[in-house]
Biopython code that builds the backbone (N, CA, C, O; Angstrom):
import numpy as np
from Bio.PDB.StructureBuilder import StructureBuilder

atoms = [
    (1, "MET", "N", (0.850, -1.169, 0.000)),
    (1, "MET", "CA", (0.000, 0.000, 0.000)),
    (1, "MET", "C", (0.899, 1.237, 0.000)),
    (1, "MET", "O", (1.798, 1.366, 0.831)),
    (2, "ARG", "N", (0.647, 2.123, -0.926)),
    (2, "ARG", "CA", (1.479, 3.304, -1.085)),
    (2, "ARG", "C", (1.038, 4.416, -0.140)),
    (2, "ARG", "O", (-0.096, 4.439, 0.339)),
    (3, "GLN", "N", (1.962, 5.332, 0.113)),
    (3, "GLN", "CA", (1.688, 6.457, 1.001)),
    (3, "GLN", "C", (0.547, 7.312, 0.453)),
    (3, "GLN", "O", (-0.279, 7.808, 1.219)),
    (4, "SER", "N", (0.497, 7.487, -0.861)),
    (4, "SER", "CA", (-0.566, 8.297, -1.459)),
    (4, "SER", "C", (-1.936, 7.659, -1.234)),
    (4, "SER", "O", (-2.926, 8.371, -1.060)),
    (5, "GLU", "N", (-2.005, 6.336, -1.236)),
    (5, "GLU", "CA", (-3.267, 5.633, -0.976)),
    (5, "GLU", "C", (-3.665, 5.793, 0.489)),
    (5, "GLU", "O", (-4.846, 5.940, 0.805)),
    (6, "ILE", "N", (-2.684, 5.765, 1.371)),
    (6, "ILE", "CA", (-2.953, 5.875, 2.803)),
    (6, "ILE", "C", (-3.503, 7.250, 3.145)),
    (6, "ILE", "O", (-4.395, 7.373, 3.985)),
    (7, "LYS", "N", (-2.978, 8.280, 2.502)),
    (7, "LYS", "CA", (-3.416, 9.647, 2.793)),
    (7, "LYS", "C", (-4.877, 9.876, 2.436)),
    (7, "LYS", "O", (-5.519, 10.763, 2.997)),
    (8, "GLU", "N", (-5.407, 9.087, 1.510)),
    (8, "GLU", "CA", (-6.800, 9.235, 1.088)),
    (8, "GLU", "C", (-7.783, 8.568, 2.040)),
    (8, "GLU", "O", (-8.984, 8.823, 1.956)),
    (9, "LEU", "N", (-7.302, 7.725, 2.939)),
    (9, "LEU", "CA", (-8.172, 6.981, 3.848)),
    (9, "LEU", "C", (-8.588, 7.838, 5.037)),
    (9, "LEU", "O", (-7.886, 8.770, 5.431)),
    (10, "SER", "N", (-9.751, 7.499, 5.602)),
    (10, "SER", "CA", (-10.187, 8.166, 6.834)),
    (10, "SER", "C", (-9.496, 7.491, 8.022)),
    (10, "SER", "O", (-8.860, 6.449, 7.872)),
    (11, "ILE", "N", (-9.629, 8.094, 9.189)),
    (11, "ILE", "CA", (-8.983, 7.553, 10.386)),
    (11, "ILE", "C", (-9.513, 6.151, 10.702)),
    (11, "ILE", "O", (-8.746, 5.256, 11.054)),
    (12, "GLU", "N", (-10.816, 5.972, 10.573)),
    (12, "GLU", "CA", (-11.409, 4.654, 10.845)),
    (12, "GLU", "C", (-10.899, 3.605, 9.865)),
    (12, "GLU", "O", (-10.614, 2.472, 10.252)),
    (13, "GLU", "N", (-10.787, 3.982, 8.608)),
    (13, "GLU", "CA", (-10.279, 3.042, 7.598)),
    (13, "GLU", "C", (-8.817, 2.692, 7.878)),
    (13, "GLU", "O", (-8.402, 1.550, 7.684)),
    (14, "ILE", "N", (-8.045, 3.666, 8.330)),
    (14, "ILE", "CA", (-6.648, 3.408, 8.659)),
    (14, "ILE", "C", (-6.555, 2.418, 9.815)),
    (14, "ILE", "O", (-5.731, 1.504, 9.790)),
    (15, "LYS", "N", (-7.397, 2.599, 10.823)),
    (15, "LYS", "CA", (-7.390, 1.680, 11.967)),
    (15, "LYS", "C", (-7.747, 0.259, 11.535)),
    (15, "LYS", "O", (-7.133, -0.706, 11.990)),
    (16, "GLU", "N", (-8.744, 0.134, 10.652)),
    (16, "GLU", "CA", (-9.149, -1.185, 10.162)),
    (16, "GLU", "C", (-8.023, -1.840, 9.366)),
    (16, "GLU", "O", (-7.706, -3.011, 9.572)),
    (17, "ARG", "N", (-7.429, -1.082, 8.466)),
    (17, "ARG", "CA", (-6.334, -1.618, 7.652)),
    (17, "ARG", "C", (-5.127, -1.975, 8.508)),
    (17, "ARG", "O", (-4.446, -2.967, 8.247)),
    (18, "LEU", "N", (-4.861, -1.162, 9.534)),
    (18, "LEU", "CA", (-3.733, -1.419, 10.423)),
    (18, "LEU", "C", (-3.911, -2.767, 11.126)),
    (18, "LEU", "O", (-2.977, -3.567, 11.186)),
    (19, "ALA", "N", (-5.092, -3.012, 11.648)),
    (19, "ALA", "CA", (-5.369, -4.298, 12.309)),
    (19, "ALA", "C", (-5.244, -5.452, 11.312)),
    (19, "ALA", "O", (-4.704, -6.510, 11.635)),
    (20, "GLU", "N", (-5.745, -5.234, 10.115)),
    (20, "GLU", "CA", (-5.695, -6.242, 9.062)),
    (20, "GLU", "C", (-4.245, -6.601, 8.709)),
    (20, "GLU", "O", (-3.895, -7.779, 8.627)),
    (21, "PHE", "N", (-3.412, -5.582, 8.502)),
    (21, "PHE", "CA", (-2.029, -5.828, 8.118)),
    (21, "PHE", "C", (-1.203, -6.377, 9.275)),
    (21, "PHE", "O", (-0.269, -7.144, 9.043)),
    (22, "LYS", "N", (-1.521, -6.008, 10.517)),
    (22, "LYS", "CA", (-0.812, -6.581, 11.664)),
    (22, "LYS", "C", (-1.075, -8.077, 11.754)),
    (22, "LYS", "O", (-0.167, -8.864, 12.021)),
    (23, "LYS", "N", (-2.332, -8.461, 11.528)),
    (23, "LYS", "CA", (-2.678, -9.884, 11.558)),
    (23, "LYS", "C", (-1.982, -10.624, 10.427)),
    (23, "LYS", "O", (-1.451, -11.717, 10.624)),
    (24, "GLN", "N", (-1.987, -10.027, 9.246)),
    (24, "GLN", "CA", (-1.335, -10.642, 8.095)),
    (24, "GLN", "C", (0.166, -10.809, 8.358)),
    (24, "GLN", "O", (0.745, -11.839, 8.012)),
    (25, "HIS", "N", (0.793, -9.806, 8.965)),
    (25, "HIS", "CA", (2.219, -9.880, 9.273)),
    (25, "HIS", "C", (2.506, -11.008, 10.265)),
    (25, "HIS", "O", (3.460, -11.765, 10.088)),
    (26, "ALA", "N", (1.693, -11.116, 11.291)),
    (26, "ALA", "CA", (1.882, -12.175, 12.284)),
    (26, "ALA", "C", (1.707, -13.553, 11.644)),
    (26, "ALA", "O", (2.463, -14.481, 11.933)),
    (27, "ASP", "N", (0.705, -13.676, 10.776)),
    (27, "ASP", "CA", (0.477, -14.951, 10.084)),
    (27, "ASP", "C", (1.648, -15.319, 9.188)),
    (27, "ASP", "O", (2.064, -16.477, 9.149)),
    (28, "LEU", "N", (2.183, -14.337, 8.466)),
    (28, "LEU", "CA", (3.327, -14.600, 7.594)),
    (28, "LEU", "C", (4.554, -15.026, 8.396)),
    (28, "LEU", "O", (5.275, -15.940, 7.996)),
    (29, "LYS", "N", (4.792, -14.356, 9.536)),
    (29, "LYS", "CA", (5.939, -14.716, 10.367)),
    (29, "LYS", "C", (5.806, -16.137, 10.903)),
    (29, "LYS", "O", (6.777, -16.893, 10.936)),
    (30, "MET", "N", (4.600, -16.488, 11.319)),
    (30, "MET", "CA", (4.376, -17.836, 11.840)),
    (30, "MET", "C", (4.552, -18.882, 10.735)),
    (30, "MET", "O", (5.182, -19.918, 10.949)),
    (31, "ALA", "N", (3.999, -18.610, 9.569)),
    (31, "ALA", "CA", (4.121, -19.546, 8.451)),
    (31, "ALA", "C", (5.584, -19.703, 8.039)),
    (31, "ALA", "O", (6.016, -20.800, 7.687)),
    (32, "HIS", "N", (6.331, -18.628, 8.082)),
    (32, "HIS", "CA", (7.741, -18.674, 7.696)),
    (32, "HIS", "C", (8.573, -19.443, 8.718)),
    (32, "HIS", "O", (9.563, -20.082, 8.359)),
    (33, "ALA", "N", (8.179, -19.385, 9.982)),
    (33, "ALA", "CA", (8.898, -20.117, 11.020)),
    (33, "ALA", "C", (8.693, -21.622, 10.863)),
    (33, "ALA", "O", (9.600, -22.409, 11.135)),
    (34, "VAL", "N", (7.510, -22.013, 10.429)),
    (34, "VAL", "CA", (7.198, -23.437, 10.272)),
    (34, "VAL", "C", (7.857, -23.979, 9.009)),
    (34, "VAL", "O", (8.625, -24.939, 9.066)),
    (35, "THR", "N", (7.559, -23.372, 7.888)),
    (35, "THR", "CA", (8.176, -23.750, 6.619)),
    (35, "THR", "C", (8.513, -22.474, 5.867)),
    (35, "THR", "O", (7.695, -21.554, 5.832)),
    (36, "PRO", "N", (9.678, -22.393, 5.273)),
    (36, "PRO", "CA", (10.062, -21.158, 4.576)),
    (36, "PRO", "C", (9.058, -20.757, 3.499)),
    (36, "PRO", "O", (8.555, -21.594, 2.749)),
    (37, "LEU", "N", (8.784, -19.469, 3.443)),
    (37, "LEU", "CA", (7.860, -18.945, 2.435)),
    (37, "LEU", "C", (8.520, -18.947, 1.067)),
    (37, "LEU", "O", (9.743, -18.890, 0.943)),
    (38, "GLU", "N", (7.682, -19.015, 0.051)),
    (38, "GLU", "CA", (8.195, -18.947, -1.312)),
    (38, "GLU", "C", (8.807, -17.571, -1.572)),
    (38, "GLU", "O", (9.834, -17.455, -2.241)),
    (39, "ASN", "N", (8.156, -16.514, -1.027)),
    (39, "ASN", "CA", (8.656, -15.165, -1.196)),
    (39, "ASN", "C", (8.742, -14.493, 0.191)),
    (39, "ASN", "O", (7.777, -13.867, 0.630)),
    (40, "PRO", "N", (9.880, -14.618, 0.875)),
    (40, "PRO", "CA", (9.996, -14.047, 2.224)),
    (40, "PRO", "C", (9.986, -12.520, 2.243)),
    (40, "PRO", "O", (9.880, -11.931, 3.319)),
    (41, "LEU", "N", (10.091, -11.869, 1.099)),
    (41, "LEU", "CA", (10.033, -10.407, 1.059)),
    (41, "LEU", "C", (8.637, -9.892, 1.379)),
    (41, "LEU", "O", (8.463, -8.701, 1.641)),
    (42, "GLN", "N", (7.642, -10.770, 1.362)),
    (42, "GLN", "CA", (6.283, -10.389, 1.758)),
    (42, "GLN", "C", (6.263, -9.907, 3.207)),
    (42, "GLN", "O", (5.511, -8.998, 3.559)),
    (43, "ILE", "N", (7.097, -10.525, 4.042)),
    (43, "ILE", "CA", (7.151, -10.149, 5.457)),
    (43, "ILE", "C", (7.611, -8.697, 5.577)),
    (43, "ILE", "O", (7.021, -7.915, 6.322)),
    (44, "ARG", "N", (8.657, -8.342, 4.849)),
    (44, "ARG", "CA", (9.172, -6.973, 4.888)),
    (44, "ARG", "C", (8.134, -5.986, 4.379)),
    (44, "ARG", "O", (7.946, -4.912, 4.950)),
    (45, "LYS", "N", (7.466, -6.360, 3.305)),
    (45, "LYS", "CA", (6.464, -5.472, 2.708)),
    (45, "LYS", "C", (5.322, -5.191, 3.682)),
    (45, "LYS", "O", (4.900, -4.044, 3.826)),
    (46, "THR", "N", (4.822, -6.225, 4.348)),
    (46, "THR", "CA", (3.719, -6.016, 5.292)),
    (46, "THR", "C", (4.181, -5.237, 6.525)),
    (46, "THR", "O", (3.434, -4.414, 7.055)),
    (47, "ARG", "N", (5.405, -5.493, 6.978)),
    (47, "ARG", "CA", (5.933, -4.758, 8.132)),
    (47, "ARG", "C", (6.032, -3.269, 7.821)),
    (47, "ARG", "O", (5.701, -2.434, 8.663)),
    (48, "ARG", "N", (6.477, -2.942, 6.636)),
    (48, "ARG", "CA", (6.613, -1.536, 6.251)),
    (48, "ARG", "C", (5.251, -0.881, 6.051)),
    (48, "ARG", "O", (5.081, 0.305, 6.337)),
    (49, "THR", "N", (4.287, -1.645, 5.564)),
    (49, "THR", "CA", (2.937, -1.112, 5.417)),
    (49, "THR", "C", (2.337, -0.807, 6.783)),
    (49, "THR", "O", (1.680, 0.219, 6.965)),
    (50, "VAL", "N", (2.564, -1.695, 7.738)),
    (50, "VAL", "CA", (2.094, -1.458, 9.112)),
    (50, "VAL", "C", (2.710, -0.172, 9.644)),
    (50, "VAL", "O", (2.022, 0.634, 10.270)),
    (51, "ALA", "N", (3.996, 0.024, 9.400)),
    (51, "ALA", "CA", (4.673, 1.222, 9.880)),
    (51, "ALA", "C", (4.108, 2.481, 9.215)),
    (51, "ALA", "O", (3.922, 3.503, 9.876)),
    (52, "ARG", "N", (3.839, 2.409, 7.919)),
    (52, "ARG", "CA", (3.264, 3.559, 7.212)),
    (52, "ARG", "C", (1.893, 3.925, 7.770)),
    (52, "ARG", "O", (1.593, 5.096, 7.999)),
    (53, "LEU", "N", (1.068, 2.905, 7.985)),
    (53, "LEU", "CA", (-0.268, 3.145, 8.521)),
    (53, "LEU", "C", (-0.198, 3.728, 9.932)),
    (53, "LEU", "O", (-0.920, 4.673, 10.252)),
    (54, "ALA", "N", (0.659, 3.172, 10.764)),
    (54, "ALA", "CA", (0.785, 3.657, 12.142)),
    (54, "ALA", "C", (1.302, 5.094, 12.171)),
    (54, "ALA", "O", (0.859, 5.901, 12.989)),
    (55, "THR", "N", (2.223, 5.407, 11.292)),
    (55, "THR", "CA", (2.764, 6.759, 11.225)),
    (55, "THR", "C", (1.688, 7.758, 10.816)),
    (55, "THR", "O", (1.565, 8.827, 11.415)),
    (56, "GLU", "N", (0.920, 7.412, 9.807)),
    (56, "GLU", "CA", (-0.144, 8.305, 9.340)),
    (56, "GLU", "C", (-1.209, 8.483, 10.413)),
    (56, "GLU", "O", (-1.723, 9.586, 10.596)),
    (57, "LEU", "N", (-1.546, 7.412, 11.122)),
    (57, "LEU", "CA", (-2.542, 7.485, 12.193)),
    (57, "LEU", "C", (-2.055, 8.408, 13.306)),
    (57, "LEU", "O", (-2.820, 9.243, 13.789)),
    (58, "THR", "N", (-0.817, 8.274, 13.712)),
    (58, "THR", "CA", (-0.253, 9.130, 14.760)),
    (58, "THR", "C", (-0.225, 10.582, 14.298)),
    (58, "THR", "O", (-0.556, 11.489, 15.061)),
    (59, "LYS", "N", (0.166, 10.793, 13.066)),
    (59, "LYS", "CA", (0.238, 12.153, 12.515)),
    (59, "LYS", "C", (-1.131, 12.833, 12.539)),
    (59, "LYS", "O", (-1.245, 14.007, 12.891)),
    (60, "ARG", "N", (-2.157, 12.088, 12.165)),
    (60, "ARG", "CA", (-3.517, 12.665, 12.155)),
    (60, "ARG", "C", (-4.045, 12.910, 13.556)),
    (60, "ARG", "O", (-4.731, 13.903, 13.796)),
    (61, "GLU", "N", (-3.734, 12.021, 14.480)),
    (61, "GLU", "CA", (-4.226, 12.188, 15.854)),
    (61, "GLU", "C", (-3.567, 13.374, 16.546)),
    (61, "GLU", "O", (-4.156, 13.969, 17.448)),
    (62, "LEU", "N", (-2.357, 13.722, 16.134)),
    (62, "LEU", "CA", (-1.670, 14.868, 16.736)),
    (62, "LEU", "C", (-2.102, 16.204, 16.158)),
    (62, "LEU", "O", (-1.789, 17.254, 16.720)),
    (63, "GLN", "N", (-2.813, 16.175, 15.049)),
    (63, "GLN", "CA", (-3.265, 17.431, 14.422)),
    (63, "GLN", "C", (-4.461, 18.008, 15.137)),
    (63, "GLN", "O", (-4.968, 19.058, 14.743)),
]
sb = StructureBuilder()
sb.init_structure("model")
sb.init_model(0)
sb.init_chain("A")
sb.init_seg("    ")
for serial, (resi, resn, name, xyz) in enumerate(atoms, 1):
    if name == "N":
        sb.init_residue(resn, " ", resi, " ")
    sb.init_atom(name, np.array(xyz, "f"), 0.0, 1.0, " ", f" {name:<3s}", serial, name[0])
structure = sb.get_structure()
């Protein structure tokens, strides 16, 4: 998810997506621990998306 897409979301949508991506990240980490993923870069991508969403949420709450 790109930063430009995140900026278009409302606060509620950001919270929903954040929970969604956190769960996806945890699932990917668990799956990778059991058997290696075909594309382990998915873990990095979801982690960075979580960080982008959390940053945007914090930025909006401080405004």
